[in-house]
TISEMAR-455124 format. One line per field, with one value per residue (C-alpha): residue in three letters; x, y, z. Coordinates in steps of 0.05 Angstrom, whole numbers, plus 5000, padded with zeros to 4 digits. Example, Ala and Ser with C-alpha at 12.3 -4.5 7.8 and 13.67 -1.06 7.14 Angstrom:
residues 2
res = c(ALA_SER)
x = c(5246_5273)
y = c(4910_4979)
z = c(5156_5143)
END
This chain:
residues 335
res = c(MET_ASN_ARG_ARG_GLY_GLU_GLN_ARG_ALA_SER_ARG_ARG_PRO_GLY_THR_ASP_ASP_VAL_ARG_ARG_LEU_LEU_VAL_GLY_SER_PRO_PRO_ILE_TYR_THR_ARG_ARG_GLN_VAL_ALA_GLU_THR_ALA_GLY_ILE_SER_ARG_ASP_LEU_ALA_ALA_ARG_ILE_TRP_ARG_ALA_LEU_GLY_PHE_ALA_THR_LEU_PRO_ASP_ASP_ALA_VAL_ALA_TYR_THR_GLU_ALA_ASP_LEU_SER_ALA_LEU_ARG_ARG_ILE_ARG_HIS_LEU_LEU_ASP_ALA_GLY_LEU_LEU_ASP_GLU_ARG_THR_VAL_ILE_ARG_MET_THR_ARG_ALA_LEU_GLY_ARG_THR_THR_GLY_ARG_LEU_ALA_GLN_TRP_GLN_ALA_GLU_ILE_MET_ILE_GLU_SER_VAL_LEU_ASP_ARG_GLY_GLY_GLY_ASP_VAL_ALA_GLY_VAL_MET_ASP_THR_VAL_ARG_ARG_LEU_LEU_PRO_ASP_PHE_GLU_GLU_MET_LEU_LEU_HIS_VAL_TRP_ARG_SER_GLN_LEU_THR_ALA_ALA_ALA_GLY_ARG_LEU_MET_SER_LEU_THR_GLU_LEU_GLY_GLN_ASP_VAL_GLY_PRO_THR_ARG_LEU_MET_LEU_ALA_VAL_GLY_PHE_ALA_ASP_LEU_VAL_ALA_PHE_THR_ARG_VAL_THR_ARG_GLU_LEU_ASP_GLU_PRO_ALA_LEU_ALA_ASP_LEU_VAL_GLU_GLY_PHE_GLU_ALA_LEU_ALA_SER_ASP_VAL_VAL_ALA_ALA_HIS_GLY_GLY_ARG_LEU_VAL_LYS_THR_LEU_GLY_ASP_GLU_VAL_LEU_PHE_THR_ALA_GLY_GLU_PRO_ARG_ALA_ALA_ALA_LEU_ILE_ALA_LEU_ASP_LEU_VAL_ASP_GLU_LEU_LYS_ALA_GLY_GLU_GLU_GLY_PRO_ASP_VAL_ARG_ILE_GLY_LEU_ALA_TYR_GLY_PRO_VAL_THR_PRO_VAL_MET_GLY_ASP_VAL_PHE_GLY_THR_THR_VAL_ASN_LEU_ALA_ALA_ARG_LEU_THR_ALA_ILE_ALA_ARG_PRO_GLY_THR_ILE_VAL_ALA_ASP_GLY_GLU_MET_ALA_GLU_VAL_LEU_GLY_GLY_VAL_SER_ASP_PHE_ASP_LEU_VAL_LYS_LEU_ARG_ARG_ARG_PRO_ALA_ARG_GLY_LEU_GLY_VAL_VAL_GLN_PRO_TYR_VAL_LEU_ARG_ARG_PRO_GLY_ARG_GLU_ARG)
x = c(4997_5036_5035_4966_4930_4961_4937_4867_4864_4890_4855_4804_4734_4696_4628_4631_4641_4580_4545_4561_4556_4476_4453_4497_4498_4527_4486_4482_4424_4408_4342_4318_4336_4311_4247_4245_4261_4208_4155_4147_4147_4206_4173_4142_4210_4240_4183_4184_4259_4248_4181_4238_4284_4337_4370_4354_4413_4427_4384_4456_4479_4487_4453_4403_4415_4378_4338_4315_4295_4257_4216_4201_4176_4130_4103_4085_4052_4008_3991_3974_3928_3895_3909_3935_3942_4001_3980_3979_4039_4073_4040_4058_4123_4142_4112_4160_4222_4213_4205_4261_4308_4309_4303_4366_4400_4378_4405_4468_4487_4477_4516_4584_4573_4567_4626_4671_4647_4677_4737_4722_4759_4743_4703_4720_4700_4638_4624_4647_4597_4542_4563_4554_4485_4450_4413_4379_4364_4337_4286_4270_4242_4193_4169_4167_4132_4078_4070_4065_4010_3974_3978_3950_3892_3876_3876_3831_3777_3780_3742_3698_3675_3662_3613_3662_3662_3738_3752_3816_3804_3766_3777_3758_3816_3849_3911_3967_4026_4081_4132_4189_4204_4264_4289_4327_4357_4380_4414_4454_4478_4489_4553_4532_4535_4495_4434_4436_4422_4375_4338_4339_4315_4252_4238_4252_4214_4147_4158_4156_4096_4045_4059_4043_3973_3958_3968_4015_4065_4053_4114_4184_4221_4270_4238_4170_4127_4058_4008_3944_3900_3825_3793_3809_3820_3882_3907_3898_3941_3995_4000_4000_4047_4095_4094_4106_4161_4200_4202_4208_4285_4308_4340_4284_4255_4185_4146_4079_4021_3964_3903_3845_3794_3750_3761_3834_3847_3909_3953_4017_4025_4016_3947_3924_3860_3831_3844_3903_3916_3881_3922_3986_3955_3931_4010_4025_3974_4002_4049_4114_4094_4020_3965_3915_3854_3807_3725_3710_3768_3735_3658_3682_3739_3685_3660_3714_3749_3822_3820_3813_3789_3804_3769_3805_3780_3768_3826_3841_3882_3911_3878_3814_3777_3766_3770_3761_3814_3820_3879_3879_3911_3904_3855_3882_3949_3955_3996)
y = c(4999_5078_5127_5160_5089_5083_5156_5138_5079_5110_5169_5176_5183_5247_5272_5278_5203_5183_5222_5188_5126_5139_5189_5173_5242_5299_5361_5411_5462_5519_5528_5574_5529_5465_5495_5522_5463_5430_5477_5491_5562_5574_5585_5514_5486_5513_5493_5425_5421_5451_5396_5348_5368_5398_5464_5524_5548_5607_5617_5610_5553_5490_5439_5394_5340_5300_5262_5325_5345_5282_5290_5356_5338_5283_5326_5382_5317_5303_5380_5383_5321_5347_5286_5328_5400_5439_5431_5355_5349_5391_5345_5279_5313_5319_5257_5226_5271_5264_5185_5171_5223_5172_5121_5138_5157_5093_5053_5091_5084_5006_5001_5044_5001_4926_4953_4976_4912_4861_4898_4940_4991_5054_5092_5063_5004_5016_5050_4982_4946_5001_4989_4918_4921_4988_4950_4895_4943_4998_4935_4920_4980_4989_4920_4940_5003_4978_4922_4979_5017_4955_4940_5013_5006_4933_4974_5030_4979_4942_5000_5007_4945_4950_5009_5070_5130_5135_5211_5246_5276_5231_5151_5100_5067_5039_5076_5049_5087_5045_5082_5045_5050_5096_5103_5172_5129_5071_5126_5145_5080_5052_5073_5099_5035_4995_5048_5044_4975_4978_5037_4991_4937_4967_4991_4936_4890_4939_4941_4863_4857_4909_4880_4810_4826_4883_4941_5007_5032_5099_5138_5123_5166_5124_5100_5112_5077_5101_5045_5043_4982_4984_4941_4944_4867_4882_4934_4895_4838_4886_4908_4844_4812_4877_4858_4796_4800_4854_4813_4749_4753_4770_4833_4853_4926_4943_4984_5014_5024_5062_5048_5089_5077_5130_5188_5215_5251_5225_5284_5265_5197_5214_5217_5272_5282_5276_5194_5197_5257_5199_5138_5184_5198_5139_5113_5162_5133_5065_5027_4987_4925_4949_4963_5019_5025_5074_5062_5057_4999_4966_4965_4933_4882_4872_4803_4780_4719_4725_4793_4808_4882_4906_4978_5025_5095_5149_5198_5272_5267_5335_5364_5309_5321_5256_5190_5124_5074_4994_4954_4910_4841_4765_4713_4691_4738_4768_4835)
z = c(4999_4982_5031_5012_5018_5091_5106_5089_5115_5186_5175_5237_5203_5214_5207_5131_5124_5168_5121_5065_5091_5120_5066_5014_4966_5002_5017_4943_4961_5004_5035_4979_4929_4958_4963_4900_4860_4907_4893_4964_4998_5037_5104_5090_5082_5137_5189_5158_5181_5254_5261_5240_5297_5266_5274_5234_5190_5150_5088_5041_5081_5041_5075_5033_4993_4939_4987_5017_4948_4937_5006_4994_4926_4965_5012_4953_4914_4980_4986_4913_4916_4970_5013_5068_5090_5118_5195_5183_5144_5217_5256_5218_5207_5283_5306_5245_5276_5344_5344_5298_5332_5395_5359_5322_5392_5426_5370_5365_5436_5431_5373_5403_5461_5434_5381_5438_5489_5425_5414_5358_5390_5351_5305_5239_5267_5293_5221_5192_5228_5212_5150_5137_5185_5150_5102_5143_5196_5141_5114_5191_5210_5153_5168_5239_5233_5186_5247_5297_5252_5245_5326_5333_5285_5321_5388_5354_5324_5387_5427_5370_5381_5449_5427_5435_5390_5366_5358_5368_5428_5472_5488_5544_5576_5627_5648_5699_5728_5753_5799_5827_5906_5933_5872_5887_5947_5899_5855_5913_5925_5854_5801_5733_5703_5753_5753_5678_5678_5729_5685_5626_5658_5692_5629_5582_5633_5636_5561_5558_5613_5576_5509_5531_5554_5490_5520_5494_5535_5529_5557_5604_5648_5682_5753_5726_5661_5637_5602_5579_5560_5523_5579_5657_5664_5618_5656_5718_5697_5670_5747_5782_5727_5737_5813_5816_5755_5798_5860_5826_5852_5928_5917_5856_5872_5890_5848_5865_5821_5809_5758_5742_5685_5643_5582_5565_5506_5462_5440_5397_5431_5491_5543_5579_5623_5696_5688_5672_5727_5779_5770_5779_5848_5859_5858_5906_5955_5938_5991_5962_5929_5921_5864_5876_5837_5838_5837_5765_5756_5815_5786_5731_5758_5824_5798_5760_5796_5770_5819_5897_5910_5986_6000_6033_6068_6034_6024_5986_5920_5903_5856_5843_5924_5954_5913_5943_5931_5924_5931_5873_5881_5864_5900_5964_5976_6035_6040)
END
């Protein structure tokens, strides 16, 4: 190998190398140029760019590729055909940007850790692994997205079968909050790798349990998870399994869970409303290792043999007045 080849082989890959690997074509357009060529306004192009989660660049910055131009042309065709309006385009774009942004960050962290653990050792090793995996990952991403879209549609269809009007502002759902006990104290006792393992293990377990019963994991926040289910029975089984699975080992952490059933407002993949707030307040009432449900959940589950419900004294819940809580547990189990 000549000296120039040796220099190329030993040079540390940079941002341009990453762009070429993942995107392909280099940036050749300014915002004005890409907008005019695609046939949309510069303002809309800028709003789409921001909605995707990318920084606003000067008008004369060469930052857009042929792939960006192709995407904007697709958007223009959707607008011209009347399939979407500008507001819907921005909302869909923001959903895409936020979701894929977290996905990309998460996958990048996993890949770097995995390659380094196997002795890949440097950026070049990571990029070589990504180069080999990228085609399969890209195909898998499309398949999983279609499958998740099918699952989301199925959940909405199941609600219509229960007699609900599935609209954009109100759904009847069972909502659950699960909260790791004494998480603040635990964070002081664990080193950073052990804390990361605890959080990832909790989220992974919660995700598996929620999925197993046909629920949806709405979001996670370190020591907390929020999930929903179309039927109270499914939410109750999720909560019971979470408590049991986390304590499968003697050293497993305790969790407390609040459950509520009622109308919720779905927004941007999240859920809001009094029912969600009530589930959170009931979590604060619950003792370690217990599940506390509201009156609506208790009424639906009261005649089901899979569950025991123990009525507690009425108590105030911040911002919601006085509530009637119930402890939910498996039949015959004392706590």
